[in-house]
PALUMTI-660751 format. One record per residue (C-alpha): x, y, z; residue number from 1; chain. Coordinates in steps of 0.1 Angstrom, whole numbers, padded with zeros to 4 digits, m for minus. Layout:
BEGIN
X/Y/Z/resi/chain
X/Y/Z/NUM/A $
...
END
This chain:
BEGIN
X/Y/Z/resi/chain
m0077/m0061/0444/1/A $
m0051/m0084/0452/2/A $
m0039/m0085/0415/3/A $
m0042/m0047/0407/4/A $
m0011/m0030/0405/5/A $
m0012/0008/0401/6/A $
0015/0032/0380/7/A $
0043/0037/0400/8/A $
0058/0075/0409/9/A $
0082/0085/0380/10/A $
0103/0103/0403/11/A $
0111/0073/0422/12/A $
0117/0050/0390/13/A $
0140/0078/0375/14/A $
0159/0078/0408/15/A $
0160/0040/0409/16/A $
0170/0032/0371/17/A $
0190/0062/0357/18/A $
0230/0071/0364/19/A $
0253/0092/0356/20/A $
0252/0090/0319/21/A $
0216/0096/0318/22/A $
0195/0125/0306/23/A $
0161/0136/0292/24/A $
0161/0150/0259/25/A $
0129/0167/0242/26/A $
0123/0149/0213/27/A $
0092/0163/0194/28/A $
0073/0171/0228/29/A $
0084/0135/0247/30/A $
0111/0138/0274/31/A $
0130/0110/0262/32/A $
0155/0088/0286/33/A $
0190/0089/0266/34/A $
0223/0079/0275/35/A $
0256/0088/0256/36/A $
0285/0067/0266/37/A $
0320/0061/0253/38/A $
0342/0081/0231/39/A $
0324/0113/0221/40/A $
0348/0117/0189/41/A $
0338/0078/0177/42/A $
0315/0068/0148/43/A $
0282/0071/0164/44/A $
0261/0038/0170/45/A $
0224/0043/0180/46/A $
0208/0013/0201/47/A $
0172/0002/0198/48/A $
0157/m0021/0225/49/A $
0131/m0045/0216/50/A $
0093/m0047/0232/51/A $
0090/m0038/0271/52/A $
0126/m0036/0272/53/A $
0145/m0002/0278/54/A $
0184/0010/0270/55/A $
0195/m0009/0303/56/A $
0195/m0042/0280/57/A $
0225/m0023/0261/58/A $
0248/m0019/0288/59/A $
0269/m0046/0282/60/A $
0273/m0028/0247/61/A $
0281/0003/0259/62/A $
0312/m0009/0281/63/A $
0326/m0030/0253/64/A $
0323/m0006/0222/65/A $
0328/0027/0243/66/A $
0365/0025/0237/67/A $
0359/0034/0201/68/A $
0324/0041/0193/69/A $
0300/0069/0205/70/A $
0273/0048/0222/71/A $
0238/0060/0222/72/A $
0210/0044/0238/73/A $
0172/0056/0240/74/A $
0139/0045/0258/75/A $
0115/0044/0230/76/A $
0081/0061/0239/77/A $
0057/0039/0259/78/A $
0090/0022/0273/79/A $
0113/0026/0304/80/A $
0117/0059/0317/81/A $
0102/0079/0285/82/A $
0067/0067/0292/83/A $
0039/0083/0265/84/A $
0045/0108/0236/85/A $
0018/0134/0223/86/A $
0019/0116/0190/87/A $
0000/0088/0210/88/A $
0015/0061/0185/89/A $
0034/0035/0191/90/A $
0038/0014/0157/91/A $
0072/0005/0142/92/A $
0067/0030/0111/93/A $
0059/0058/0142/94/A $
0092/0043/0160/95/A $
0112/0053/0128/96/A $
0099/0088/0128/97/A $
0109/0092/0166/98/A $
0145/0078/0155/99/A $
0148/0106/0128/100/A $
0137/0136/0153/101/A $
0164/0122/0178/102/A $
0188/0120/0154/103/A $
0182/0153/0144/104/A $
0180/0165/0179/105/A $
0214/0148/0187/106/A $
0227/0171/0157/107/A $
0236/0138/0141/108/A $
0238/0135/0101/109/A $
0240/0098/0100/110/A $
0244/0070/0126/111/A $
0252/0034/0129/112/A $
0217/0022/0139/113/A $
0215/m0013/0157/114/A $
0181/m0025/0169/115/A $
0171/m0061/0189/116/A $
0137/m0079/0184/117/A $
0112/m0049/0181/118/A $
0137/m0027/0179/119/A $
0154/m0042/0149/120/A $
0125/m0040/0133/121/A $
0126/0001/0138/122/A $
0160/m0001/0132/123/A $
0157/m0018/0092/124/A $
0124/0006/0088/125/A $
0145/0033/0092/126/A $
0174/0022/0075/127/A $
0150/0015/0044/128/A $
0131/0049/0041/129/A $
0161/0070/0053/130/A $
0190/0051/0040/131/A $
0210/0086/0036/132/A $
0209/0086/0075/133/A $
0225/0054/0080/134/A $
0262/0045/0083/135/A $
0255/0005/0089/136/A $
0229/m0013/0101/137/A $
0230/m0041/0127/138/A $
0202/m0066/0132/139/A $
0201/m0084/0166/140/A $
0172/m0112/0168/141/A $
0153/m0088/0146/142/A $
0114/m0089/0141/143/A $
0104/m0083/0106/144/A $
0091/m0118/0091/145/A $
0050/m0129/0096/146/A $
0049/m0153/0122/147/A $
0044/m0192/0107/148/A $
0006/m0198/0103/149/A $
m0002/m0162/0104/150/A $
m0016/m0160/0138/151/A $
m0008/m0135/0167/152/A $
0011/m0147/0197/153/A $
m0009/m0154/0230/154/A $
m0003/m0120/0247/155/A $
m0011/m0098/0213/156/A $
m0043/m0118/0208/157/A $
m0053/m0113/0244/158/A $
m0044/m0077/0241/159/A $
m0070/m0076/0216/160/A $
m0100/m0088/0229/161/A $
m0121/m0060/0242/162/A $
m0129/m0057/0282/163/A $
m0096/m0085/0289/164/A $
m0069/m0066/0271/165/A $
m0081/m0032/0292/166/A $
m0084/m0051/0326/167/A $
m0052/m0072/0323/168/A $
m0025/m0046/0317/169/A $
m0035/m0033/0354/170/A $
m0022/m0069/0370/171/A $
0009/m0077/0387/172/A $
0033/m0079/0362/173/A $
0057/m0099/0378/174/A $
0046/m0135/0370/175/A $
0043/m0127/0335/176/A $
0079/m0112/0333/177/A $
0093/m0142/0352/178/A $
0077/m0164/0325/179/A $
0091/m0141/0295/180/A $
0126/m0138/0307/181/A $
0129/m0177/0316/182/A $
0120/m0179/0272/183/A $
0141/m0151/0264/184/A $
0176/m0163/0278/185/A $
0191/m0195/0270/186/A $
0209/m0194/0305/187/A $
0184/m0195/0336/188/A $
0210/m0177/0356/189/A $
0202/m0144/0339/190/A $
0168/m0145/0356/191/A $
0175/m0127/0385/192/A $
0152/m0109/0409/193/A $
0168/m0079/0399/194/A $
0162/m0083/0365/195/A $
0126/m0092/0372/196/A $
0122/m0062/0391/197/A $
0134/m0040/0366/198/A $
0113/m0050/0341/199/A $
0082/m0052/0358/200/A $
0087/m0016/0374/201/A $
0093/m0003/0343/202/A $
0062/m0017/0328/203/A $
0045/0005/0356/204/A $
0060/0036/0346/205/A $
0032/0056/0342/206/A $
0017/0056/0306/207/A $
0038/0024/0293/208/A $
0012/m0002/0299/209/A $
m0014/0018/0279/210/A $
0007/0023/0251/211/A $
0020/m0016/0251/212/A $
m0019/m0021/0245/213/A $
m0023/0003/0219/214/A $
0007/m0011/0203/215/A $
m0004/m0046/0202/216/A $
m0040/m0034/0188/217/A $
m0027/m0008/0160/218/A $
0005/m0024/0149/219/A $
0000/m0041/0113/220/A $
0020/m0070/0101/221/A $
0050/m0057/0084/222/A $
0063/m0059/0050/223/A $
0096/m0073/0045/224/A $
0095/m0064/0008/225/A $
0116/m0033/0013/226/A $
0146/m0053/0028/227/A $
0153/m0066/m0010/228/A $
0156/m0030/m0021/229/A $
0180/m0019/0007/230/A $
0216/m0009/0001/231/A $
0230/m0006/0032/232/A $
0259/m0027/0048/233/A $
0245/m0050/0074/234/A $
0254/m0070/0102/235/A $
0230/m0101/0115/236/A $
0236/m0115/0150/237/A $
0211/m0140/0163/238/A $
0211/m0165/0189/239/A $
0205/m0203/0179/240/A $
0184/m0208/0213/241/A $
0159/m0179/0199/242/A $
0125/m0193/0208/243/A $
0109/m0159/0203/244/A $
0122/m0154/0168/245/A $
0132/m0186/0147/246/A $
0167/m0186/0139/247/A $
0155/m0190/0106/248/A $
0144/m0157/0101/249/A $
0184/m0146/0103/250/A $
0189/m0166/0069/251/A $
0158/m0148/0055/252/A $
0171/m0111/0066/253/A $
0208/m0127/0048/254/A $
0188/m0134/0020/255/A $
0169/m0103/0014/256/A $
0193/m0077/0024/257/A $
0221/m0075/m0003/258/A $
0254/m0084/0013/259/A $
0244/m0090/0046/260/A $
0270/m0109/0071/261/A $
0255/m0134/0099/262/A $
0270/m0142/0128/263/A $
0246/m0171/0146/264/A $
0259/m0178/0182/265/A $
0249/m0215/0191/266/A $
0244/m0212/0227/267/A $
0223/m0180/0234/268/A $
0192/m0170/0230/269/A $
0168/m0141/0218/270/A $
0188/m0112/0240/271/A $
0223/m0125/0232/272/A $
0236/m0088/0238/273/A $
0227/m0095/0274/274/A $
0239/m0131/0275/275/A $
0274/m0125/0262/276/A $
0280/m0092/0256/277/A $
0319/m0095/0252/278/A $
0313/m0119/0224/279/A $
0290/m0100/0202/280/A $
0299/m0066/0214/281/A $
0334/m0082/0194/282/A $
0318/m0086/0163/283/A $
0298/m0054/0158/284/A $
0334/m0039/0163/285/A $
0347/m0057/0139/286/A $
0319/m0048/0119/287/A $
0321/m0009/0124/288/A $
0358/m0007/0125/289/A $
0360/0009/0090/290/A $
0328/0028/0094/291/A $
0335/0064/0081/292/A $
0329/0091/0107/293/A $
0301/0114/0094/294/A $
0303/0152/0097/295/A $
0286/0164/0129/296/A $
0267/0196/0130/297/A $
0275/0219/0155/298/A $
0245/0244/0152/299/A $
0210/0237/0169/300/A $
0180/0223/0154/301/A $
0160/0248/0136/302/A $
0124/0248/0148/303/A $
0101/0272/0131/304/A $
0072/0294/0151/305/A $
0046/0271/0137/306/A $
0058/0241/0143/307/A $
0070/0249/0179/308/A $
0036/0243/0191/309/A $
0031/0214/0175/310/A $
0038/0185/0198/311/A $
0032/0159/0173/312/A $
0062/0140/0163/313/A $
0073/0140/0123/314/A $
0101/0130/0104/315/A $
0122/0158/0090/316/A $
0117/0144/0056/317/A $
0086/0121/0051/318/A $
0096/0089/0031/319/A $
0078/0080/0001/320/A $
0057/0052/0009/321/A $
0058/0017/m0009/322/A $
END
């Protein structure tokens, strides 16, 4: 009973972790926490966070890039303040569908897509299957390649264990969060009480822990083959001290994606955009400086009568499968 940690009241967390740039947008039946910051007339850049993260990880980039770009960040379903969604799927492929519906909802035709870790896998999956919706692609310590030896990490193996996983998600998360963050950042000073509290409390937003368990149990290994067929201008950013996704994967992305540019930051870990927002954002700013501004639709997204009662999130165009 001492280890048990129930979900927290959503009203409390929303009051604590939103700001004046936050809004909640209906994306195919889920109320998604979205922030739009910066220049509304600039090139739109959509930022996708990693596993058990939230849009808060991008605040440094939002400040640095906001002068020129329209910066859009979002809590993925099962994360942050968005919570569970009617589709009840939390795989990379399902998240790519969510991103398309989000872009449609925001009345954008094309965006620069940037993703970190799990969000990086979502970003390149989206770019590979919907290249006509992507201006440029930015991968930050992105997931995508099978782990050496093919074995899933320990938390995933535990989650997939019957009973253990079902019970374990309701333990107090602070200890695991503190341990994870010490591995995520190269600089121990980044592991602050405020950051531990935010990660821990957002995991206890209703539906998030159940979504994490389901994702661990249903996500299949990704096939990186589509990367070799992509023709999207791509920037790869990596922390050389990443202990979660090896820097060798950065070179694999560079080799597989035609014309990809690679920037490695020697003293940073798995979250370089948080540890050095100014330096990493400067690389991004230079990359997107010549990105063409896409036309923006002023008309609302049409919803037909039949689909209005369908709560499942589906892509506007179903991509061909490999």
